[in-house]
C-alpha positions, 0 to 999 in steps of 0.5 A, spaced: 722 255 298 719 258 303 723 262 309 722 262 317 722 268 321 731 268 320 731 268 312 731 260 313 730 255 309 723 251 310 719 245 306 711 248 303 709 241 305 706 242 310 707 236 314 715 236 313 714 243 315 711 241 322 716 235 323 721 239 322 717 245 326 718 241 332 724 237 331 727 244 332 723 246 338 725 240 341 732 241 340 734 234 336 735 239 329 739 246 330 736 251 326 741 253 321 739 261 317 741 261 309 745 265 310 752 262 311 751 259 306 749 265 302 756 268 305 761 263 303 757 265 295 760 271 297 767 269 298 767 264 292 766 270 287 770 275 290 776 269 289 774 270 282 773 276 281 781 276 284 784 270 280 780 272 273 783 279 269 777 283 266 778 281 259 776 273 262 771 276 265 767 280 260 769 273 257 765 271 262 759 276 261 759 275 254 757 269 254 752 268 260 749 275 256 748 269 250 745 264 254 740 268 258 736 271 251 737 265 248 
C-alpha cells in the first residue's frame, strides 16, 4: 500500500487515490494517520506480555518459528 507524506495509507489505484485526495482537500473526509492504529497494537502486545508467563511466551514463539519455517 502506498503511504502519504505523514505515513497515512493511500490507495494504489490512481483514480481512487485522486478522489480521496480531493475529499481530504475539501474536508469531506478526515485524514487519519496509520500511527494511531499502530499504537493500539503496541498496547495489546504490552498487555499480552504482562498477562503471560515466560514459559507461555516461549511456547508461542516456538510455534510461530515453526509456522514460519514450515
